[in-house]
C-alpha positions as CSV (number, residue, x, y, z in Angstrom):
1,M,-46.8,-137.6,-72.2
2,K,-50.4,-138.7,-71.8
3,W,-51.9,-141.4,-74.0
4,S,-54.2,-138.8,-75.6
5,A,-51.3,-136.8,-76.8
6,Y,-49.5,-139.9,-78.0
7,Y,-52.5,-140.8,-80.2
8,I,-52.7,-137.3,-81.5
9,I,-49.0,-137.5,-82.6
10,D,-49.8,-140.9,-84.2
11,L,-52.7,-139.4,-86.1
12,G,-50.4,-136.5,-87.2
13,V,-47.8,-138.9,-88.5
14,T,-50.5,-140.8,-90.4
15,I,-51.8,-137.5,-92.0
16,L,-48.3,-136.4,-92.8
17,A,-47.4,-139.7,-94.4
18,L,-50.3,-139.4,-96.7
19,G,-49.2,-135.8,-97.3
20,M,-45.7,-137.0,-98.3
21,L,-47.1,-139.3,-100.8
22,G,-49.4,-136.6,-102.2
23,I,-46.4,-134.2,-102.5
24,L,-44.3,-136.7,-104.4
25,V,-47.2,-137.5,-106.7
26,W,-47.8,-133.8,-107.3
27,E,-44.1,-133.1,-108.1
28,Y,-43.5,-136.1,-110.4
29,G,-47.0,-136.2,-111.8
30,Y,-47.4,-132.6,-112.7
31,G,-43.7,-131.6,-112.9
32,Q,-44.2,-128.8,-110.4
33,A,-42.3,-128.1,-107.1
34,F,-44.4,-127.8,-103.9
35,A,-43.6,-124.6,-102.1
36,Y,-43.5,-125.9,-98.5
37,E,-42.1,-129.3,-99.2
38,R,-39.0,-129.2,-97.0
39,G,-40.8,-127.7,-94.0
40,I,-43.4,-130.4,-94.1
41,Y,-40.6,-133.0,-94.5
42,A,-38.9,-131.7,-91.4
43,L,-42.2,-131.8,-89.4
44,F,-42.9,-135.3,-90.6
45,G,-39.4,-136.5,-89.6
46,G,-39.7,-134.8,-86.2
47,L,-43.1,-136.3,-85.3
48,L,-42.0,-139.7,-86.5
49,A,-38.9,-139.6,-84.3
50,L,-40.9,-138.4,-81.4
51,E,-43.5,-141.1,-81.7
52,T,-41.0,-144.0,-82.2
53,G,-38.7,-142.6,-79.5
54,Y,-41.5,-142.5,-76.9
55,S,-42.6,-146.0,-77.9
56,L,-39.1,-147.3,-77.3
57,G,-38.9,-145.7,-73.9
58,R,-42.3,-146.8,-72.4
59,H,-44.9,-148.5,-74.4
60,P,-45.3,-149.2,-78.1
61,G,-48.8,-147.8,-78.0
62,P,-50.7,-148.3,-81.3
63,L,-47.5,-149.0,-83.3
64,L,-47.3,-152.6,-84.5
65,F,-43.6,-152.5,-85.4
66,R,-41.1,-154.7,-83.6
67,R,-38.4,-152.9,-81.5
68,N,-35.6,-153.1,-84.0
69,T,-37.9,-151.7,-86.7
70,R,-38.9,-148.8,-84.4
71,I,-35.2,-148.0,-83.8
72,A,-34.7,-147.9,-87.6
73,L,-37.7,-145.6,-87.9
74,L,-36.4,-143.3,-85.2
75,I,-33.1,-143.0,-86.9
76,S,-34.8,-142.4,-90.3
77,G,-37.1,-139.8,-88.8
78,L,-34.1,-137.9,-87.4
79,L,-32.3,-138.1,-90.7
80,V,-35.3,-136.7,-92.6
81,M,-35.7,-133.8,-90.1
82,V,-32.0,-132.9,-90.2
83,F,-31.6,-133.1,-94.0
84,S,-34.8,-131.1,-94.4
85,L,-33.5,-128.3,-92.2
86,L,-30.1,-128.4,-93.9
87,S,-31.7,-128.1,-97.3
88,L,-33.7,-125.1,-96.1
89,V,-30.4,-123.3,-95.4
90,Q,-28.9,-124.7,-98.7
91,V,-26.3,-126.9,-96.9
92,F,-27.6,-130.2,-98.1
93,P,-26.3,-130.9,-101.7
94,L,-29.1,-130.8,-104.2
95,Q,-27.5,-133.5,-106.3
96,A,-28.3,-136.1,-103.6
97,Y,-31.8,-134.8,-103.0
98,W,-33.3,-137.7,-104.9
99,L,-31.9,-140.1,-102.3
100,F,-33.6,-138.0,-99.6
101,R,-36.9,-138.2,-101.5
102,L,-36.5,-141.9,-101.9
103,L,-36.1,-142.3,-98.1
104,V,-39.3,-140.2,-97.5
105,L,-41.2,-142.4,-100.0
106,L,-40.1,-145.6,-98.3
107,L,-41.0,-144.3,-94.9
108,S,-44.4,-143.1,-96.0
109,L,-45.2,-146.4,-97.7
110,T,-44.0,-148.4,-94.7
111,L,-46.2,-146.3,-92.3
112,M,-49.2,-146.6,-94.5
113,I,-48.8,-150.4,-94.7
114,E,-48.6,-150.5,-90.9
115,R,-51.8,-148.5,-90.7
116,L,-53.5,-150.8,-93.1
117,F,-52.3,-153.8,-91.0
118,R,-53.9,-152.2,-88.0
119,I,-57.3,-152.1,-89.8
120,E,-56.9,-155.7,-90.8
121,T,-56.4,-156.8,-87.2
122,R,-59.7,-155.2,-86.1
123,R,-62.1,-158.1,-87.0
124,M,-62.5,-157.2,-90.6
125,H,-63.6,-160.1,-92.7
126,P,-60.6,-161.3,-94.8
127,A,-62.8,-161.6,-97.9
128,L,-63.8,-157.9,-97.5
129,I,-60.1,-156.9,-97.1
130,F,-59.2,-158.9,-100.2
131,V,-61.9,-157.3,-102.4
132,S,-61.5,-153.8,-101.0
133,S,-57.7,-153.9,-101.5
134,F,-58.2,-154.5,-105.2
135,A,-60.8,-151.8,-105.4
136,V,-58.7,-149.2,-103.7
137,L,-55.6,-150.1,-105.7
138,I,-57.6,-149.8,-109.0
139,G,-59.0,-146.4,-107.9
140,L,-55.7,-145.0,-106.9
141,S,-53.8,-146.3,-109.9
142,T,-56.5,-144.8,-112.2
143,L,-55.8,-141.4,-110.8
144,L,-52.0,-141.9,-111.2
145,L,-52.4,-142.8,-114.8
146,L,-54.4,-139.7,-115.4
147,L,-51.5,-137.5,-114.3
148,P,-50.0,-135.3,-117.1
149,Q,-46.5,-137.0,-116.6
150,S,-48.0,-140.5,-117.0
151,A,-49.1,-140.3,-120.6
152,K,-47.6,-138.7,-123.7
153,E,-51.0,-137.2,-124.5
154,D,-54.1,-136.8,-122.4
155,I,-56.1,-140.0,-122.0
156,S,-59.7,-140.5,-121.0
157,L,-60.9,-141.7,-117.7
158,I,-62.2,-144.9,-119.3
159,D,-58.8,-145.7,-120.8
160,A,-57.1,-145.0,-117.5
161,L,-59.6,-147.1,-115.5
162,F,-59.5,-150.0,-118.1
163,T,-55.7,-150.0,-118.1
164,A,-55.5,-149.9,-114.3
165,T,-58.0,-152.7,-113.9
166,S,-56.4,-154.9,-116.5
167,A,-53.0,-154.4,-114.9
168,V,-54.2,-155.2,-111.3
169,C,-56.2,-158.2,-112.5
170,V,-53.3,-159.3,-114.8
171,T,-55.7,-159.9,-117.8
172,G,-53.2,-158.6,-120.5
173,L,-55.9,-156.5,-122.1
174,T,-55.4,-152.8,-123.0
175,G,-57.1,-150.2,-125.1
176,L,-53.8,-148.3,-125.4
177,T,-50.3,-149.2,-126.5
178,T,-48.2,-149.2,-123.4
179,G,-44.9,-148.4,-125.1
180,E,-46.3,-145.6,-127.3
181,D,-49.0,-143.9,-125.3
182,F,-47.5,-143.9,-121.8
183,T,-44.3,-142.2,-120.6
184,L,-41.6,-143.9,-118.5
185,T,-43.5,-142.8,-115.4
186,G,-46.8,-144.2,-116.6
187,Q,-45.1,-147.5,-117.6
188,A,-43.5,-147.7,-114.1
189,F,-47.0,-147.3,-112.5
190,I,-48.3,-150.1,-114.7
191,L,-45.4,-152.3,-113.9
192,V,-46.0,-151.9,-110.1
193,L,-49.7,-152.7,-110.7
194,L,-48.8,-155.9,-112.6
195,Q,-46.5,-157.0,-109.7
196,L,-49.0,-156.2,-107.0
197,G,-51.9,-157.8,-108.9
198,G,-49.9,-160.9,-109.8
199,L,-48.8,-161.6,-106.2
200,G,-51.7,-160.1,-104.5
201,M,-52.0,-157.2,-102.0
202,L,-52.4,-159.6,-99.1
203,T,-49.1,-161.2,-99.9
204,F,-47.2,-157.9,-99.8
205,T,-48.9,-156.6,-96.7
206,N,-48.4,-159.9,-94.8
207,V,-44.7,-159.9,-95.7
208,F,-44.5,-156.6,-93.9
209,G,-46.1,-158.4,-91.0
210,L,-42.8,-160.0,-90.4
211,F,-41.7,-156.6,-89.1
212,F,-44.7,-156.2,-86.8
213,R,-45.3,-157.5,-83.2
214,S,-48.2,-159.7,-84.5
215,F,-48.7,-161.5,-87.8
216,G,-52.4,-160.5,-88.4
217,S,-55.6,-162.0,-87.2
218,F,-56.2,-165.7,-87.1
219,R,-58.9,-165.5,-89.8
220,N,-56.5,-163.6,-92.1
221,R,-53.8,-166.2,-91.6
222,L,-56.3,-168.9,-92.5
223,M,-57.2,-167.1,-95.7
224,L,-53.6,-166.5,-96.5
225,Q,-52.8,-170.2,-95.9
226,D,-55.6,-171.2,-98.4
227,M,-54.5,-168.5,-100.9
228,I,-50.8,-169.7,-101.1
229,N,-51.6,-173.4,-100.4
230,S,-49.6,-173.6,-97.3
231,R,-50.0,-176.9,-95.4
232,T,-50.0,-175.4,-91.9
233,I,-50.6,-171.9,-90.5
234,E,-47.2,-172.0,-88.8
235,G,-45.5,-172.5,-92.2
236,T,-47.3,-169.5,-93.8
237,K,-44.5,-167.1,-93.1
238,G,-41.7,-169.2,-94.5
239,L,-43.7,-170.1,-97.6
240,L,-44.6,-166.4,-98.2
241,V,-40.9,-165.4,-98.1
242,R,-40.0,-168.3,-100.5
243,I,-42.7,-167.2,-102.9
244,L,-41.4,-163.7,-103.1
245,V,-37.7,-164.8,-103.4
246,F,-38.6,-167.2,-106.2
247,T,-40.6,-164.5,-108.0
248,F,-37.9,-161.9,-107.9
249,V,-35.1,-164.3,-108.8
250,A,-37.1,-165.7,-111.8
251,E,-38.0,-162.1,-112.9
252,G,-34.3,-161.1,-112.5
253,I,-33.1,-164.0,-114.6
254,G,-35.8,-163.3,-117.2
255,A,-34.7,-159.7,-117.4
256,L,-31.1,-160.7,-117.9
257,L,-32.0,-163.1,-120.7
258,I,-34.1,-160.6,-122.5
259,Y,-31.5,-157.9,-122.1
260,G,-28.8,-160.2,-123.5
261,G,-31.0,-161.2,-126.4
262,L,-31.7,-157.6,-127.6
263,A,-29.5,-156.0,-130.1
264,T,-28.1,-152.6,-129.3
265,G,-30.7,-149.9,-130.3
266,S,-33.5,-152.4,-130.9
267,A,-35.5,-151.5,-127.8
268,P,-37.9,-148.5,-127.9
269,D,-36.1,-145.3,-127.0
270,G,-32.9,-147.3,-126.8
271,N,-33.6,-148.3,-123.2
272,R,-32.7,-152.0,-123.3
273,A,-32.6,-152.4,-119.5
274,W,-36.1,-151.0,-118.9
275,F,-37.5,-153.0,-121.8
276,A,-36.1,-156.2,-120.4
277,I,-37.3,-155.5,-116.8
278,F,-40.8,-154.6,-117.9
279,H,-41.3,-157.6,-120.1
280,A,-39.8,-160.0,-117.6
281,I,-42.2,-158.9,-114.9
282,S,-45.2,-158.7,-117.2
283,A,-44.5,-162.1,-118.7
284,F,-44.0,-163.8,-115.3
């Protein structure tokens, strides 16, 4: 396989990963099935397995993933391809189809983060990356909140933009009532935005850098060191992991305390667990 063909496959995997995310947003946002979903899933899994398999045999090429991660991606790609083909002939049980979609979602997000990490290593100024990551996140989340399945009634572009910006910037301001105007899907979008905005996109993308062959550019590591107040560049990785572990443990304890303090039936829609998780993360 020539290098040109390898890069074409890499581009195809990137486009299909974006397509996977688009299909999932369409299905859950509009409540409509995509006609060629399983065929595209099979093509995505096959190309992913081909790219990672070739990178293991000769040269990793543009992929930044470590060898063990590429092996996991190879296996995952083969599973996606096989399950997609089985579902086409109605052999794969539909009751477990949500697990398959979850695997596709995780693979797509992982690949897109790796692609973003590639852009970051190409001499982009860290400040530009920081600002643009918030701008892109706000723009995408605004579109997600405008989906029919996100709100109980149609909301305006201004309301969606204001809610998304407030969630990403963690201001606590909103023109709508989250529990009354948004569905469970919309609330989940807002919760993810609160988490990403609170910890920062650079924090999450650099955590994924632990699975890559390099840990970002030197300038990015300097900016990250300053952002998380690490004493040395070498200690950035460890401190980054400790920050995430502490965050998730604190949010988990908070959710348990809120859940235990709620009387049965006191939470909106009777969903005590979701009420506890949402308020624990938003409060933290």
